[in-house]
N, C-alpha and C positions, 0 to 999 in steps of 0.2 A: 138439773145442776145449774148453780149460779154461773153467770157469764164471767164473774171474774176468776173462776177455778177452771176455765176452759183454756187448753193450750192452743197457740195460733196454728193456723194450717201450716203443712210443711213448706209450702212456697214461701208464706211469710216468714217463717223460722229461718230459712235460707237467706231471705233479703236482710232479716235484722243481723244475722251472723256476718254477712258481707259489709253491712254498714258498720258493725262494730270494729271489723278488721280494718276498713278503711280509715276509720277514726283513729285507731291505734297507730296506724302508719303515719298518718298526718301529724300525730304527736311525737313521732319519732320513736315509737316503743316497737320493739321487735317481737312478734307473737312467740310464746313460750313453746315451740314445737320441738320434739326431739329431732336431732339430727341424724339421719341414718348413716351407719358406717359400713363400708364395704368389707367383705371377707378378704382375708389375705391371699394374694397370689403367689404361689410358690414355684411357678415356672422359671422365672428368671434365676431362682435360688438353685434349681436343679441343673440348669444349664451351666452355672457358675461351679457348683461344688461336684456334680455328678462324674465329671472325667477323672476326679481325684480318688474315686471310690472303686475298690476292687472286690473281686470275687475270691475265696481261698478255698482251695480243695485239699484235703490231707488223706494220706494212705500209711496204714500201719500193719506191718506183716505179723500174722498171729498163727497159733497152732490151733487146729480145731479137730473135733471128731466127725466121723461122717455122717451122722445124722443131723448136723446143725444146718439151719436153714439160712437161705440168702437174704438179706435185706437192703433196700435201696439206700444209697448214701445220704440222702437228704434226712431219712429218719435216724441215721446213725447218730448225727450230732444232736438230735432231740434227746435220745436216750443218754447220751454221755454228758449232757448239760444238766439234767434232772436227776442224776444219780441212779439210774435204772440199768441193770446189768445189761450189757449189749451182746446180742447173739453175734457170733462172728460168721463173716461170709466165707463160703467154701468154692475153691476153684480147683479141686481135684489134687491137693497136696497129698502125700502119703500120710497115713494115720501116724501121729506121734513124731513125724519127721521134724527136723529143723527147718525154720522158715528160709526159703530161697526165692529165687526170681519167679517160681511157679506157685509160691505159697499163697493161700488165702490172705485176704486183706480186709482191714476194718476201714472204713472210708469215713470222712466227715465233710461238712460243708460249712463255711461261714463268710464273714465279710472282713472288710479292713479299709484303711485309707492311708494315703501315700503323704508322708511328713516332708519329705526332701526330694529334690528333683533327682538325687542320685540312687533313689530306690529304698529308702528306709519305710515301712510300712508298719502302722500300729494297728493291732487287733487285741483279742482276748486270749488269756492263756489257755483257756479251756478249748479254744479252737484248734490249737497247735499242740496241745499236750500229747505227748507219746508219739507223735507223728514221725515216721521214717521218711516221708517225702511231703513236700509242701509245694503246691501249684498256685500262683497268682495269676488271675486273669484280668487284663486291663480293659477298659471300655472299647478300646479299638480291636479287641478280640485276640491280642497277643496273648500267649501263655508263657510264663517265665517261672523257671524254677527257683524257689527261694530257699534262703539259709535261715535257720532260727538264730537271732543273735542272743536272745535271752527271754525267758519266761518266768514270770513272778506269781505263783499260785495265790498268794494271800491277797493281793490286789487284783487279780485276774487280767493282769496286762502283759502283753508280749510284743517284741519288735522282730520282724523279719526282714531280710534284705534280698531284693533282686538286682541282677546286674543290668543296670540301664541307665540312661542320662536323660536330661531334658524333660522329665516325667511332670505332669500336672500335679500340684499340691494344694492342699487345703489351707484354709487361713484359721488359725488357732485363735479362739476367743478367751474370754475370763468366766470360768463357770461360777466364780464367787459373786459376780455380778448379776448372774441370771436371776429373774424374779418369778415367783409363783404367779400362775396365770397368763405367762407370756406364750407365744405361738412358738413351736419347734416342729422340725420335720426329721425324719430318718430315711437313710438310703441303705439298702443292703441287698442281701440274695435269700429271702425267705423261701424255704424249700427248693432252693437252687434257682429261683426266678431272679435272674441278675438285675441290678439297677431298678429295683422296686422302691417306690417313694410312698412313705406313709406320714401323716401329720396329726398334730394334736397340741396340747399345752402342757406345761410344767404344773404338775399337780402338787408337788411337795418338794421340800430339799432337806438334806441332813437325815435322810432315812438310814437307820442303823440296822440295815440288812447285809451290810459287808462285813468282813473280818476286820478291816483296817480302815476302809473308807466309807464316809457317809455318802449315800447315793442319791442321785437325782430321781425322784419319781415323776413319770409322765403317763398320760393316756394314748401315748402314740402306739400303734399296732406293732407289735414285735413278735416274730415267730421264729422257729428254728432255722438257722441260716443268716439271720439278722445280726447275730452275736458278732462284735467286733466292728460294725459299721458305725457311722458318726451320727450324733445327734446335733443338728445345726439350728442356730436361731436365725431370726428374720434379717440379720445382717450378712449372713453368709458365713458365720464363724462357727466352728466346731466347739461345742461346750461339754461334749461328753461322749463316751464309747457305750453303745448299747449292750447290755450284758446279762440281764436277767428278767424274768417275768414272774407274777404271782398267778398261779394257776392250781385250780383243783382236779383238772381234767387233762393237763399238759398243754393245752392250747392258749391262746391269748384270751384273757378275761378282764381287759380295760386297765390293767396296771402294769407297767414294766419300769425298769431301773436302768440307769445309765451311770458310768463311773465318771466323776467330774474330771474334765479335761486338765485342769491345773495339776490335780494329783496324778493323773495318768502321765502326763509330760515328765513330771519330776521323776517318775518311776523309770520311764522310758529313757531318760537321760542316763540314769545309773546302770540300765541294761546295756546301753550302747557303750558306756565307758568302760565297764568290768564284766557284763554278762550276768550279773546278779545285783540284788538289791540288799544292802547292809542296814539292819535296824537295830535300834537300842534294846536293851533288856534290863529289867529292874529285880525281877524275882520274886514277885508277890501274887497271891490269888486275890483279886478284886471283885467286889460286888456292889450293887446299887445299895444306897441306904433308903430306908423307908422314912414317912413322915413320922411314924410312931417312934422310931429310933432317934431321929433327929430330935424331937421333943424331949424325949426322955434323957438324952445326953446333954441337952442345953444348946444344941448347935443352932437351933432354930430352923432354917431353911433346910429342907431335904437336898442337899447338894453335897457331892463329892463321892468318892470311892472308899468302901469299907475295906481294909485288908483282913481278909479271912486267914491268911497264912503267909509266912514268910520263907522262901527256900534257904536252907542252911548254906552258908558260904556265898550267897548272892549278894550283888550290889547293894539291896535294900537292907539286908542284915548288917553289912559292913557300914552302912549309913546310919543305922540306928533305928530303923523302920521297926514297928512292933505290930504284932497281930491285934487287931482292934482299933488301930489308927484309922482316922478318917482322912484320906488325902484330898484336900479342897483345891490346891493350886500346883502347878508345876511352872517354874519359872515365871511366876506372876500371873499365868493363864488360869482361868477357872476350870475347875474339874466338875463338870455337872453330873457325870455318871462313870460307871466303871469303863465303859467302851472309850470315853474321852482320855482316861488315863493310859489305856493301852496305845492309843493312837499318839498321844503326845511323846510317850516315852520311846515308841518306835521311831519317831522322827528325830530323836537325838542321835548325834554321831556317838558310836562307842568310843569310850575313853574321855568324852567330855562331861563335865559336871553339870548336875541339874539341882535346883532348890525346890525341895517339896515342902509345902505348907501344910502341915497335919493337925488335926484336932484330936487332942489327946487329954483324957481325964479333966475336961472343963476348959482347957486353954488352947490356944494355938501356938504352934512351934515350928520353926523352920529347920529342915535338915538337909544338909548337902551329900549327895550321893554321886559317885562315880559310875556312870552308866555302862553297862557291859554290852556284848554283841549277842543278839539272839541267834539261837540255833537256825541252821538252814539245812535244806536237804542237799545232799551231795550233788555237785554239777558234773553233768556228762560233757563231752566233747563240744556238744552244740550249745552250751550254756543253760540248759534245761535240767530239771531233776532227773536222776536216773528212773528208769520205768520201774512202777511198783510191782511187787511180788503179788501172786494171787491173794495171799493172806491180807496183805495191805489193800488191794482192791475190794475185798469183801468188807471191810470197815468203812472205805470211801464210799461204797455203793449204798451204805446205810446212813451216810451223812454224819459219821462219827470221826472226831480226831482225839486221841487220847495220848497221855504221857505219864510216864511212871512217877511214883512217890519217892521223895528222898527217905533216907532212914530216919531223919529227924521228924518229917511228917508222919511216918509210920508210928513212931513212938508217941508223938502228941496225940494222934488220932486212936492210938491203941488197936492197930490193924496189923493183920499178918499178911494180907493180901490186898489187892485192888489197884486200879488205876484210875488216873484223874480224867474228868472230860474237859477238853480243851476247848471244842466248838461242836456245834450240832446244826444239822440242817436235814431236810428231806425226811425219811422214814424215821431217823432218830427224834427229830423235833416233833413230828406228828405223835410219836408214842409218849411224849412228855418229858424226854431227858432235858436236862439244862446244863449249861457251862458250869463247871465246878462240882458236878455230881461225881461220886466215886462208885466205880463199877467193881464189885467185889468178886462176882462169878458169871459165867456164861455156860447156860444149860447145865447148870449144878456142878461146874468144874471151876475152882477157884483160879484166879488169874492174878499174877504179881508183877508181870512185865507186860510191855507192849507187844513184844513178840508172842507171848503166850495168849494174850488177848486176841490178836489177829489170826493166830493159828486155830483157836476154838471157833471164831467167827467163820473162818474158811471151811472148817469141818462141817459146821453147821449148813453152810451154803452148799457143799459138796452133796450132802446128805438130802438137800433139797428140803428141809424142814420148813413147815408152813409157818412156825412161830418160833422165835428164839427168845428163850427166857433169861433175863438179867436180874441179878440181886444188886440193887442200887441204894446207896446211902446218901441221903441229903441231909446235912447238918447232923442231928442225932438220930434221924429216922431212917429206918432200913424198909425197903419196900420191893415189889417185884414190878418190872416193867417188860412188857411183851413186845418185840419187835416183829412186824409182819412186812418182810421183804416183798417187793414187787418182783414176780417171776415172769 
């Protein structure tokens, strides 16, 4: 080997490197070394926020049969959250007897955090849904009975109140300023383990997994019992309420979702003021527009919500909205997709006017509509919805929400029977059902009303059928959809 191709000995190379470094420093040039960054320390945040995080236990009296098994209360919340029928606990109540002090109870566990020193606590609606008793446990081990001020199922936000004063409170941040990639932590009671801290980063924002709220996606570990607890940024501010996870087996799989705190506080303020949330109503069935449709219509960008149908006598019909219109803006705000339209209209106070920009037959047009009030469940004395019947529970367990077709819609669609799918999740979503589908029959029985639909589902559930057969119409195509309930 030629001498000029030989590498200098290691000692010589080290001396050369040292000389090069010294020469660079002599010239005032800093070496281009990467500066190490320390991992975040959450200890101070936990000390600051932790005292305002609470554990929430619920109990609901139920009727049960003699052969039903007991289940621990941590798993109860798990089953309720993911739409799985919940086995009732039994404590020796007479068969078929009315609930009393000795009746069996369905128990749940969740988390929450204190908004005000006088005892207002924010949590998830699904944590307290149907509860006859709510117990809040503070970090100082005090157990206080709580009253449900209001619960809004569509946003999954609830407010409960304990009689106390001088309580520690959280600092509310601005979820709109949260950035993808920033560190966040969660505090809650997974599986009943109080004041458990987990951490991660914000993975994405504006995830369309909620009915009305775009959610914050994180990789913070969330498990049954974490629901209702705070998502906290590195400034010690609450920016979300931990609410959901994505899972194929019921456990944490690296994806969790939180309700943005800006939206949650807005809902909470309405609940505190009146025990319920009032939302705007337009009366259309919207869907997303495809790129092919946008090009064919001359719209250009695939942006907006296509109006599939207009309810007879609705604010939309009175305002001149027609089937086939593409709504691109509401009061000047761009509508990217159908879910944006629903959220924007819901945020308009009933009775107020809204200007819709629609694309119709090659040109844009502004329509002024007077927004109506969306239907809401009947409120009980505690401000929450009345407890659902077994029939309603059957459809909820499958992840289905449906509504009846108007006479005008039946005439237009040339249908004698059928109910419209308003939202899907869980079992129904996995089976391929979509919002806007029309369910014509259940197990070969035609259904024309929501009541008939729910009754037929309840019958199938009572018979413990392994598969429920639906006849579904989507656009002009009719097909079979098989639902396989989790038993």
